[in-house]
N, CA, C and O of each residue as an XYZ file, in Angstrom:
796
protein
N      70.673     49.806    -52.660
C      70.489     50.117    -51.258
C      71.821     49.915    -50.548
O      72.456     48.867    -50.661
N      72.214     50.913    -49.839
C      73.510     50.897    -49.152
C      73.277     50.517    -47.691
O      72.686     51.280    -46.927
N      73.752     49.318    -47.312
C      73.581     48.861    -45.933
C      74.549     49.544    -44.971
O      74.388     49.437    -43.756
N      75.527     50.227    -45.487
C      76.481     50.925    -44.634
C      76.058     52.372    -44.381
O      76.866     53.184    -43.930
N      74.824     52.690    -44.662
C      74.320     54.042    -44.471
C      74.221     54.366    -42.982
O      73.905     53.489    -42.178
N      74.493     55.632    -42.606
C      74.377     56.006    -41.190
C      72.926     55.921    -40.670
O      72.708     55.890    -39.459
N      71.956     55.882    -41.564
C      70.566     55.761    -41.120
C      70.305     54.412    -40.451
O      69.538     54.327    -39.492
N      70.941     53.368    -40.957
C      70.720     52.043    -40.379
C      71.364     51.919    -39.003
O      70.926     51.099    -38.196
N      72.374     52.699    -38.723
C      73.026     52.617    -37.420
C      72.108     53.108    -36.300
O      72.200     52.647    -35.162
N      71.229     54.043    -36.635
C      70.375     54.623    -35.599
C      69.141     53.766    -35.278
O      68.545     53.954    -34.218
N      68.744     52.855    -36.132
C      67.536     52.067    -35.862
C      67.838     50.670    -35.352
O      66.934     49.852    -35.174
N      69.095     50.407    -35.122
C      69.401     49.086    -34.574
C      68.895     49.003    -33.143
O      68.970     49.966    -32.380
N      68.381     47.839    -32.798
C      67.832     47.650    -31.457
C      68.556     46.540    -30.739
O      69.164     45.663    -31.353
N      68.480     46.595    -29.458
C      69.088     45.569    -28.626
C      67.965     44.654    -28.135
O      66.948     45.137    -27.636
N      68.132     43.394    -28.265
C      67.107     42.444    -27.846
C      67.004     42.408    -26.323
O      67.998     42.408    -25.598
N      65.722     42.375    -25.871
C      65.466     42.258    -24.436
C      65.476     40.775    -24.063
O      64.962     39.938    -24.805
N      66.052     40.465    -22.932
C      66.019     39.050    -22.514
C      64.576     38.639    -22.162
O      63.827     39.418    -21.573
N      64.210     37.432    -22.526
C      62.859     36.938    -22.247
C      62.657     36.742    -20.750
O      63.512     36.217    -20.037
N      61.485     37.191    -20.311
C      61.168     37.000    -18.901
C      60.618     35.591    -18.721
O      59.821     35.110    -19.527
N      61.042     34.968    -17.692
C      60.523     33.631    -17.409
C      59.179     33.772    -16.693
O      59.049     34.500    -15.709
N      58.200     33.064    -17.211
C      56.858     33.112    -16.625
C      56.838     32.181    -15.426
O      57.105     30.985    -15.533
N      56.515     32.763    -14.292
C      56.449     31.956    -13.073
C      55.027     31.451    -12.894
O      54.075     32.228    -12.966
N      54.884     30.202    -12.670
C      53.572     29.623    -12.417
C      53.236     29.799    -10.939
O      53.998     29.413    -10.052
N      52.087     30.386    -10.711
C      51.672     30.570     -9.317
C      50.955     29.311     -8.855
O      50.021     28.831     -9.497
N      51.399     28.810     -7.770
C      50.812     27.600     -7.204
C      50.070     28.001     -5.937
O      50.644     28.596     -5.025
N      48.783     27.663     -5.895
C      47.990     27.958     -4.709
C      48.164     26.824     -3.722
O      47.962     25.653     -4.043
N      48.537     27.196     -2.529
C      48.733     26.199     -1.476
C      47.412     25.942     -0.746
O      46.515     26.785     -0.742
N      47.315     24.801     -0.151
C      46.129     24.408      0.605
C      45.959     25.361      1.790
O      46.925     25.688      2.478
N      44.702     25.808      2.022
C      44.410     26.741      3.108
C      44.319     26.077      4.468
O      44.119     26.761      5.471
N      44.459     24.780      4.527
C      44.446     24.090      5.814
C      45.772     24.356      6.525
O      46.827     24.249      5.900
N      45.746     24.698      7.809
C      46.989     25.020      8.508
C      47.973     23.847      8.507
O      47.614     22.714      8.828
N      49.209     24.146      8.142
C      50.271     23.143      8.160
C      50.337     22.267      6.927
O      51.208     21.399      6.853
N      49.462     22.452      5.961
C      49.468     21.621      4.756
C      50.222     22.347      3.654
O      49.955     23.517      3.381
N      51.157     21.661      3.025
C      51.961     22.246      1.944
C      51.531     21.754      0.566
O      52.173     22.082     -0.432
N      50.453     20.972      0.498
C      49.995     20.432     -0.788
C      49.349     21.539     -1.618
O      49.028     22.615     -1.114
N      49.171     21.245     -2.891
C      48.575     22.220     -3.800
C      47.064     22.292     -3.561
O      46.397     21.261     -3.482
N      46.520     23.529     -3.445
C      45.088     23.730     -3.198
C      44.327     23.839     -4.499
O      44.108     24.939     -5.008
N      43.923     22.710     -5.037
C      43.263     22.667     -6.341
C      41.750     22.832     -6.211
O      41.115     23.379     -7.112
N      41.171     22.375     -5.122
C      39.714     22.320     -4.971
C      39.207     23.523     -4.180
O      39.705     23.837     -3.100
N      38.189     24.193     -4.758
C      37.601     25.360     -4.093
C      36.429     24.940     -3.219
O      35.677     24.028     -3.563
N      36.284     25.618     -2.082
C      35.175     25.367     -1.167
C      34.612     26.718     -0.727
O      35.385     27.626     -0.421
N      33.280     26.877     -0.687
C      32.708     28.174     -0.305
C      33.004     28.518      1.145
O      33.050     27.639      2.005
N      33.206     29.815      1.410
C      33.523     30.252      2.772
C      32.314     30.200      3.688
O      32.467     29.980      4.889
N      31.105     30.398      3.147
C      29.920     30.293      3.995
C      28.947     31.422      3.767
O      29.113     32.247      2.868
N      27.916     31.440      4.613
C      26.856     32.432      4.516
C      27.415     33.832      4.737
O      28.329     34.022      5.540
N      26.872     34.796      4.034
C      27.267     36.202      4.054
C      28.647     36.442      3.446
O      29.158     37.561      3.497
N      29.251     35.410      2.875
C      30.531     35.554      2.173
C      30.435     34.842      0.828
O      31.355     34.135      0.416
N      29.289     35.046      0.144
C      29.067     34.416     -1.154
C      30.101     34.931     -2.160
O      30.424     36.119     -2.164
N      30.608     34.055     -2.994
C      31.590     34.417     -3.997
C      33.020     34.337     -3.506
O      33.949     34.570     -4.280
N      33.220     34.014     -2.239
C      34.569     33.871     -1.682
C      34.806     32.390     -1.398
O      33.922     31.685     -0.911
N      36.011     31.939     -1.713
C      36.302     30.511     -1.612
C      37.627     30.266     -0.894
O      38.523     31.109     -0.880
N      37.710     29.098     -0.309
C      38.962     28.586      0.248
C      39.482     27.531     -0.716
O      38.697     26.856     -1.382
N      40.791     27.386     -0.794
C      41.388     26.374     -1.666
C      41.987     25.272     -0.804
O      42.760     25.547      0.113
N      41.633     24.037     -1.096
C      42.099     22.889     -0.315
C      42.639     21.814     -1.235
O      42.334     21.770     -2.427
N      43.451     20.948     -0.649
C      43.839     19.722     -1.345
C      42.672     18.749     -1.237
O      41.710     19.023     -0.520
N      42.739     17.642     -1.922
C      41.624     16.698     -1.962
C      41.259     16.189     -0.569
O      40.078     16.094     -0.232
N      42.256     15.865      0.233
C      42.006     15.318      1.571
C      41.293     16.335      2.458
O      40.325     15.998      3.140
N      41.771     17.578      2.450
C      41.192     18.587      3.328
C      39.845     19.114      2.816
O      39.017     19.534      3.624
N      39.604     19.104      1.504
C      38.301     19.541      1.006
C      37.231     18.533      1.386
O      36.080     18.907      1.613
N      37.597     17.259      1.459
C      36.638     16.246      1.915
C      36.279     16.467      3.381
O      35.113     16.352      3.760
N      37.262     16.781      4.194
C      37.003     17.064      5.612
C      36.128     18.307      5.763
O      35.201     18.319      6.573
N      36.419     19.349      4.987
C      35.676     20.601      5.066
C      34.219     20.391      4.645
O      33.303     20.898      5.292
N      34.013     19.644      3.566
C      32.650     19.403      3.078
C      31.836     18.554      4.051
O      30.619     18.718      4.142
N      32.484     17.662      4.769
C      31.769     16.812      5.722
C      31.235     17.625      6.900
O      30.221     17.255      7.490
N      31.903     18.730      7.251
C      31.480     19.526      8.408
C      30.830     20.853      8.007
O      30.458     21.633      8.884
N      30.684     21.130      6.716
C      30.168     22.417      6.258
C      28.677     22.545      6.539
O      27.917     21.620      6.252
N      28.243     23.677      7.096
C      26.834     23.937      7.381
C      26.544     25.386      7.024
O      27.006     26.303      7.703
N      25.785     25.590      5.969
C      25.463     26.944      5.497
C      24.660     27.721      6.537
O      24.815     28.936      6.659
N      23.808     27.031      7.281
C      22.919     27.682      8.242
C      23.527     27.783      9.635
O      22.800     28.034     10.597
N      24.795     27.600      9.769
C      25.457     27.680     11.067
C      25.269     29.073     11.666
O      25.574     30.075     11.019
N      24.768     29.137     12.902
C      24.556     30.410     13.580
C      23.165     30.981     13.399
O      22.868     32.040     13.951
N      22.295     30.314     12.641
C      20.918     30.790     12.455
C      19.973     29.995     13.334
O      20.155     28.792     13.521
N      18.945     30.674     13.882
C      17.954     29.947     14.676
C      16.948     29.262     13.753
O      16.957     29.492     12.544
N      16.082     28.425     14.319
C      15.150     27.626     13.520
C      14.175     28.490     12.723
O      13.840     28.154     11.587
N      13.718     29.594     13.304
C      12.771     30.460     12.593
C      13.434     31.100     11.370
O      12.811     31.226     10.317
N      14.692     31.500     11.514
C      15.406     32.109     10.380
C      15.638     31.089      9.273
O      15.535     31.422      8.092
N      15.952     29.848      9.644
C      16.162     28.791      8.645
C      14.854     28.510      7.905
O      14.847     28.360      6.683
N      13.745     28.440      8.652
C      12.448     28.184      8.017
C      12.071     29.323      7.077
O      11.561     29.072      5.985
N      12.314     30.584      7.482
C      12.011     31.730      6.628
C      12.877     31.704      5.370
O      12.394     31.993      4.275
N      14.156     31.359      5.528
C      15.071     31.283      4.377
C      14.604     30.214      3.395
O      14.603     30.440      2.186
N      14.208     29.052      3.908
C      13.772     27.962      3.034
C      12.460     28.305      2.328
O      12.256     27.914      1.179
N      11.568     29.034      3.009
C      10.318     29.453      2.375
C      10.611     30.444      1.253
O      10.031     30.347      0.172
N      11.510     31.401      1.505
C      11.880     32.375      0.479
C      12.627     31.722     -0.677
O      12.568     32.217     -1.803
N      13.325     30.627     -0.422
C      14.091     29.951     -1.469
C      13.179     29.307     -2.511
O      13.609     29.070     -3.639
N      11.926     29.021     -2.150
C      11.019     28.393     -3.118
C      10.694     29.325     -4.276
O      10.351     28.855     -5.361
N      10.793     30.645     -4.069
C      10.540     31.608     -5.139
C      11.798     32.371     -5.514
O      11.719     33.419     -6.155
N      12.949     31.860     -5.126
C      14.213     32.472     -5.504
C      14.493     33.778     -4.795
O      15.205     34.630     -5.327
N      13.941     33.956     -3.590
C      14.152     35.164     -2.777
C      13.692     36.429     -3.497
O      14.267     37.501     -3.308
N      12.631     36.298     -4.340
C      12.069     37.451     -5.028
C      10.729     37.803     -4.373
O      10.083     36.923     -3.804
N      10.297     39.068     -4.440
C       9.013     39.433     -3.823
C       7.852     38.813     -4.584
O       7.889     38.709     -5.810
N       6.830     38.406     -3.861
C       5.639     37.816     -4.475
C       4.398     38.472     -3.893
O       4.465     39.133     -2.857
N       3.258     38.288     -4.567
C       1.994     38.823     -4.106
C       1.008     37.678     -4.040
O       1.078     36.743     -4.839
N       0.096     37.747     -3.097
C      -0.881     36.674     -2.965
C      -1.858     36.727     -4.132
O      -2.200     37.803     -4.621
N      -2.300     35.559     -4.571
C      -3.201     35.461     -5.714
C      -4.606     35.907     -5.317
O      -5.059     35.628     -4.207
N      -5.280     36.589     -6.209
C      -6.669     36.940     -5.993
C      -6.889     38.131     -5.074
O      -8.028     38.397     -4.689
N      -5.858     38.841     -4.716
C      -6.032     39.988     -3.839
C      -6.657     41.127     -4.620
O      -6.233     41.424     -5.736
N      -7.662     41.766     -4.041
C      -8.354     42.853     -4.722
C      -7.644     44.171     -4.472
O      -6.908     44.320     -3.497
N      -7.870     45.113     -5.353
C      -7.291     46.457     -5.179
C      -7.760     47.059     -3.867
O      -8.911     46.894     -3.463
N      -6.859     47.751     -3.220
C      -7.220     48.435     -1.987
C      -7.059     47.572     -0.755
O      -7.089     48.096      0.359
N      -6.889     46.267     -0.910
C      -6.694     45.411      0.247
C      -5.212     45.238      0.507
O      -4.388     45.440     -0.384
N      -4.877     44.864      1.727
C      -3.466     44.693      2.096
C      -2.861     43.571      1.286
O      -3.500     42.539      1.081
N      -1.644     43.756      0.823
C      -0.942     42.732      0.073
C      -1.070     42.863     -1.428
O      -0.474     42.079     -2.166
N      -1.841     43.845     -1.904
C      -1.953     44.022     -3.347
C      -0.646     44.577     -3.879
O       0.016     45.365     -3.204
N      -0.263     44.167     -5.098
C       1.049     44.503     -5.626
C       1.292     46.001     -5.707
O       2.438     46.443     -5.617
N       0.239     46.790     -5.873
C       0.392     48.235     -5.986
C       1.000     48.813     -4.714
O       1.792     49.753     -4.772
N       0.626     48.245     -3.553
C       1.150     48.748     -2.286
C       2.645     48.528     -2.180
O       3.361     49.386     -1.662
N       3.131     47.389     -2.664
C       4.564     47.104     -2.562
C       5.340     47.748     -3.688
O       6.540     47.988     -3.551
N       4.666     48.039     -4.827
C       5.368     48.638     -5.956
C       5.796     50.059     -5.680
O       6.820     50.511     -6.193
N       5.018     50.777     -4.868
C       5.371     52.170     -4.613
C       6.695     52.261     -3.879
O       7.431     53.233     -4.054
N       7.012     51.267     -3.059
C       8.289     51.284     -2.354
C       9.437     51.046     -3.324
O      10.525     51.592     -3.140
N       9.209     50.238     -4.352
C      10.254     49.936     -5.322
C      10.229     50.889     -6.504
O      10.915     50.651     -7.498
N       9.447     51.971     -6.419
C       9.302     52.919     -7.526
C       9.590     54.335     -7.032
O       8.671     55.147     -6.930
N      10.857     54.646     -6.724
C      11.155     55.963     -6.158
C      10.926     57.105     -7.142
O      10.722     58.241     -6.712
N      10.953     56.840     -8.458
C      10.774     57.899     -9.445
C       9.324     58.071     -9.878
O       9.012     58.994    -10.631
N       8.425     57.191     -9.412
C       7.014     57.321     -9.744
C       6.666     56.910    -11.157
O       5.680     57.396    -11.711
N       7.452     56.024    -11.757
C       7.217     55.600    -13.135
C       5.904     54.846    -13.252
O       5.158     55.046    -14.211
N       5.614     53.980    -12.285
C       4.427     53.142    -12.358
C       3.217     53.777    -11.670
O       2.125     53.211    -11.709
N       3.390     54.922    -11.051
C       2.318     55.530    -10.285
C       1.101     55.822    -11.159
O      -0.027     55.540    -10.755
N       1.311     56.381    -12.351
C       0.202     56.700    -13.244
C      -0.469     55.443    -13.750
O      -1.682     55.410    -13.956
N       0.320     54.425    -13.945
C      -0.189     53.191    -14.528
C      -1.147     52.470    -13.588
O      -2.144     51.900    -14.030
N      -0.842     52.495    -12.286
C      -1.640     51.751    -11.316
C      -2.455     52.685    -10.412
O      -2.792     52.318     -9.286
N      -2.768     53.875    -10.894
C      -3.509     54.828    -10.084
C      -4.926     54.322     -9.869
O      -5.550     53.795    -10.790
N      -5.430     54.482     -8.659
C      -6.786     54.040     -8.353
C      -7.788     54.971     -9.030
O      -7.571     56.182     -9.067
N      -8.880     54.428     -9.567
C      -9.871     55.283    -10.217
C     -10.640     56.117     -9.191
O     -10.718     55.766     -8.014
N     -11.189     57.200     -9.654
C     -12.010     58.064     -8.813
C     -13.257     57.277     -8.401
O     -13.764     56.494     -9.204
N     -13.780     57.458     -7.155
C     -14.955     56.681     -6.725
C     -16.163     56.826     -7.649
O     -16.903     55.863     -7.851
N     -16.372     58.020     -8.214
C     -17.517     58.203     -9.125
C     -17.324     57.391    -10.401
O     -18.278     56.830    -10.940
N     -16.073     57.332    -10.881
C     -15.788     56.536    -12.086
C     -15.946     55.059    -11.799
O     -16.349     54.298    -12.678
N     -15.635     54.641    -10.582
C     -15.768     53.228    -10.224
C     -17.233     52.814    -10.226
O     -17.555     51.677    -10.569
N     -18.146     53.752     -9.834
C     -19.564     53.426     -9.825
C     -20.109     53.280    -11.241
O     -21.012     52.479    -11.484
N     -19.552     54.065    -12.190
C     -20.021     54.011    -13.566
C     -19.446     52.830    -14.332
O     -19.987     52.443    -15.368
N     -18.353     52.251    -13.837
C     -17.695     51.143    -14.544
C     -18.620     49.930    -14.590
O     -19.388     49.717    -13.652
N     -18.568     49.134    -15.653
C     -19.427     47.949    -15.738
C     -19.064     46.938    -14.658
O     -17.902     46.789    -14.281
N     -20.086     46.255    -14.177
C     -19.886     45.279    -13.116
C     -19.337     43.961    -13.658
O     -18.674     43.219    -12.933
N     -19.604     43.675    -14.899
C     -19.296     42.365    -15.455
C     -18.173     42.449    -16.483
O     -17.843     43.518    -16.998
N     -17.607     41.293    -16.758
C     -16.551     41.207    -17.767
C     -17.172     41.322    -19.167
O     -18.381     41.154    -19.326
N     -16.346     41.608    -20.174
C     -16.878     41.699    -21.545
C     -17.539     40.405    -22.022
O     -18.514     40.446    -22.772
N     -17.013     39.262    -21.591
C     -17.599     37.975    -21.995
C     -19.001     37.829    -21.406
O     -19.921     37.366    -22.080
N     -19.157     38.228    -20.143
C     -20.465     38.141    -19.499
C     -21.458     39.108    -20.152
O     -22.630     38.775    -20.329
N     -20.985     40.295    -20.504
C     -21.859     41.277    -21.165
C     -22.327     40.731    -22.516
O     -23.491     40.900    -22.877
N     -21.423     40.071    -23.273
C     -21.814     39.455    -24.541
C     -22.869     38.378    -24.330
O     -23.774     38.218    -25.149
N     -22.751     37.640    -23.228
C     -23.740     36.601    -22.927
C     -25.104     37.218    -22.658
O     -26.122     36.690    -23.106
N     -25.135     38.345    -21.923
C     -26.402     39.050    -21.685
C     -27.016     39.511    -23.009
O     -28.220     39.375    -23.226
N     -26.178     40.054    -23.888
C     -26.664     40.542    -25.184
C     -27.203     39.385    -26.017
O     -28.241     39.528    -26.664
N     -26.521     38.243    -26.014
C     -26.959     37.079    -26.794
C     -28.321     36.582    -26.334
O     -29.106     36.079    -27.138
N     -28.604     36.721    -25.038
C     -29.893     36.271    -24.509
C     -30.932     37.388    -24.509
O     -32.086     37.161    -24.143
N     -30.529     38.599    -24.921
C     -31.469     39.721    -24.987
C     -31.872     40.228    -23.623
O     -33.028     40.597    -23.419
N     -30.937     40.254    -22.676
C     -31.224     40.681    -21.309
C     -30.399     41.908    -20.937
O     -29.376     42.193    -21.559
N     -30.854     42.628    -19.918
C     -30.089     43.739    -19.339
C     -29.043     43.161    -18.389
O     -29.168     42.028    -17.924
N     -28.005     43.959    -18.108
C     -26.945     43.491    -17.195
C     -27.424     43.365    -15.754
O     -26.780     42.708    -14.935
N     -28.542     43.989    -15.451
C     -29.061     43.960    -14.075
C     -30.020     42.799    -13.839
O     -30.619     42.712    -12.767
N     -30.178     41.913    -14.806
C     -31.133     40.802    -14.681
C     -30.704     39.859    -13.565
O     -29.520     39.570    -13.395
N     -31.696     39.382    -12.804
C     -31.393     38.455    -11.712
C     -31.471     37.012    -12.207
O     -31.778     36.761    -13.372
N     -31.188     36.066    -11.305
C     -31.105     34.647    -11.674
C     -32.438     34.107    -12.189
O     -32.454     33.319    -13.135
N     -33.552     34.515    -11.587
C     -34.879     34.014    -11.996
C     -35.188     34.469    -13.420
O     -35.686     33.688    -14.231
N     -34.891     35.740    -13.723
C     -35.145     36.279    -15.064
C     -34.279     35.576    -16.106
O     -34.742     35.288    -17.209
N     -33.014     35.298    -15.755
C     -32.096     34.632    -16.689
C     -32.600     33.228    -17.004
O     -32.606     32.818    -18.164
N     -33.028     32.483    -15.969
C     -33.527     31.120    -16.189
C     -34.785     31.122    -17.060
O     -34.922     30.307    -17.972
N     -35.683     32.031    -16.773
C     -36.936     32.102    -17.543
C     -36.654     32.438    -19.006
O     -37.247     31.847    -19.908
N     -35.754     33.381    -19.234
C     -35.407     33.767    -20.605
C     -34.729     32.604    -21.334
O     -34.981     32.377    -22.518
N     -33.873     31.871    -20.625
C     -33.179     30.719    -21.219
C     -34.190     29.658    -21.672
O     -34.092     29.146    -22.788
N     -35.152     29.330    -20.817
C     -36.170     28.328    -21.170
C     -36.991     28.784    -22.380
O     -37.292     27.997    -23.278
N     -37.341     30.061    -22.381
C     -38.131     30.593    -23.483
C     -37.371     30.507    -24.813
O     -37.936     30.099    -25.827
N     -36.103     30.889    -24.805
C     -35.308     30.881    -26.039
C     -35.020     29.462    -26.528
O     -35.017     29.211    -27.733
N     -34.780     28.536    -25.600
C     -34.527     27.147    -26.002
C     -35.772     26.558    -26.660
O     -35.682     25.877    -27.681
N     -36.922     26.825    -26.070
C     -38.174     26.332    -26.670
C     -38.405     26.939    -28.050
O     -38.896     26.257    -28.950
N     -38.061     28.202    -28.224
C     -38.294     28.889    -29.492
C     -37.367     28.388    -30.601
O     -37.795     28.270    -31.750
N     -36.100     28.089    -30.276
C     -35.104     27.772    -31.302
C     -34.776     26.280    -31.424
O     -34.010     25.903    -32.312
N     -35.314     25.442    -30.586
C     -34.999     24.009    -30.649
C     -35.622     23.394    -31.902
O     -36.761     23.719    -32.240
N     -34.887     22.499    -32.607
C     -35.424     21.882    -33.839
C     -36.717     21.100    -33.609
O     -37.577     21.063    -34.489
N     -36.865     20.482    -32.451
C     -38.088     19.706    -32.193
C     -39.315     20.620    -32.110
O     -40.419     20.211    -32.472
N     -39.126     21.839    -31.639
C     -40.251     22.776    -31.531
C     -40.561     23.416    -32.880
O     -41.611     24.039    -33.037
N     -39.671     23.275    -33.850
C     -39.856     23.871    -35.179
C     -40.069     22.815    -36.261
O     -39.743     23.048    -37.425
N     -40.599     21.691    -35.898
C     -40.899     20.635    -36.867
C     -39.660     20.044    -37.520
O     -39.709     19.657    -38.688
N     -38.534     19.965    -36.783
C     -37.303     19.377    -37.302
C     -36.453     20.345    -38.111
O     -35.425     19.943    -38.657
N     -36.850     21.598    -38.202
C     -36.082     22.606    -38.945
C     -34.800     22.931    -38.175
O     -34.847     23.346    -37.017
N     -33.634     22.732    -38.850
C     -32.344     22.930    -38.180
C     -31.709     24.268    -38.537
O     -30.520     24.470    -38.288
N     -32.466     25.167    -39.105
C     -31.898     26.455    -39.515
C     -31.567     27.352    -38.314
O     -30.729     28.247    -38.432
N     -32.197     27.129    -37.190
C     -31.956     27.948    -35.999
C     -31.015     27.261    -35.005
O     -30.879     27.706    -33.865
N     -30.381     26.202    -35.431
C     -29.522     25.425    -34.533
C     -28.311     26.241    -34.045
O     -27.899     26.100    -32.893
N     -27.738     27.094    -34.912
C     -26.579     27.904    -34.536
C     -26.955     28.912    -33.450
O     -26.186     29.155    -32.520
N     -28.145     29.491    -33.582
C     -28.634     30.435    -32.565
C     -28.858     29.708    -31.245
O     -28.594     30.264    -30.179
N     -29.341     28.477    -31.307
C     -29.546     27.680    -30.093
C     -28.213     27.418    -29.394
O     -28.117     27.517    -28.171
N     -27.185     27.084    -30.177
C     -25.858     26.864    -29.582
C     -25.340     28.133    -28.893
O     -24.756     28.073    -27.811
N     -25.566     29.271    -29.537
C     -25.127     30.552    -28.976
C     -25.826     30.832    -27.638
O     -25.202     31.323    -26.697
N     -27.112     30.519    -27.564
C     -27.882     30.742    -26.333
C     -27.401     29.812    -25.221
O     -27.248     30.230    -24.074
N     -27.165     28.550    -25.572
C     -26.674     27.589    -24.568
C     -25.305     28.019    -24.048
O     -25.045     27.955    -22.847
N     -24.432     28.455    -24.953
C     -23.104     28.919    -24.547
C     -23.206     30.156    -23.643
O     -22.477     30.272    -22.659
N     -24.117     31.076    -23.986
C     -24.311     32.285    -23.178
C     -24.809     31.924    -21.785
O     -24.368     32.508    -20.794
N     -25.726     30.965    -21.706
C     -26.247     30.542    -20.394
C     -25.142     29.901    -19.555
O     -25.057     30.143    -18.351
N     -24.298     29.085    -20.186
C     -23.179     28.469    -19.452
C     -22.200     29.537    -18.956
O     -21.643     29.420    -17.864
N     -21.998     30.572    -19.764
C     -21.123     31.670    -19.356
C     -21.677     32.369    -18.130
O     -20.928     32.682    -17.205
N     -22.979     32.620    -18.109
C     -23.594     33.285    -16.965
C     -23.579     32.387    -15.737
O     -23.462     32.876    -14.613
N     -23.695     31.091    -15.939
C     -23.587     30.163    -14.798
C     -22.161     30.139    -14.249
O     -21.959     30.074    -13.037
N     -21.172     30.191    -15.147
C     -19.786     30.209    -14.703
C     -19.466     31.492    -13.938
O     -18.622     31.498    -13.042
N     -20.155     32.584    -14.303
C     -19.973     33.863    -13.590
C     -20.800     33.912    -12.310
O     -20.811     34.935    -11.624
N     -21.495     32.823    -11.977
C     -22.318     32.673    -10.782
C     -23.442     33.699    -10.714
O     -23.753     34.240     -9.653
N     -24.035     33.949    -11.862
C     -25.183     34.831    -11.930
C     -26.483     34.058    -11.972
O     -27.564     34.635    -11.855
N     -26.374     32.741    -12.140
C     -27.566     31.875    -12.181
C     -27.470     30.878    -11.050
O     -28.360     30.045    -10.884
């Protein structure tokens, strides 16, 4: 390899001088203070994410007089504190029925400009609502276990319960415990109907 080749003359480079890295020092934002502003302090309401930089002495003074609610009346402060309990997110009252004011479907339409949820929460046709079962599946199973129709009233349910307990109780069958499981099922069904306030 010939180091005196003209090819090596063309690839020689000149070194660039190193740039000195300047450290940026943040000065205290307090007027007339030349100390370093190491401590951040929030600027206040409606300026979230923006901070002032202070030295230790001035950040203590700023924190002692800082008031997030400065300029708000008492009603606005109370509303803000109430909304803060749920993280300022929309909520719906518990137990609200469809079609009544405050149901989530009413507020969802405002937050659904493309209609994505419209089909999902569409109200049923009135004729379909009349055909829909009145009771939950658990309550319907309880009616079936007791051998009753869904339209049975409280007097009929009580009478049927007494009849079935007498029929399946071990004492009424001479101590035979073979029907004990059926008795438990009937008692559970009756408790379910009582919990549904049908008895």
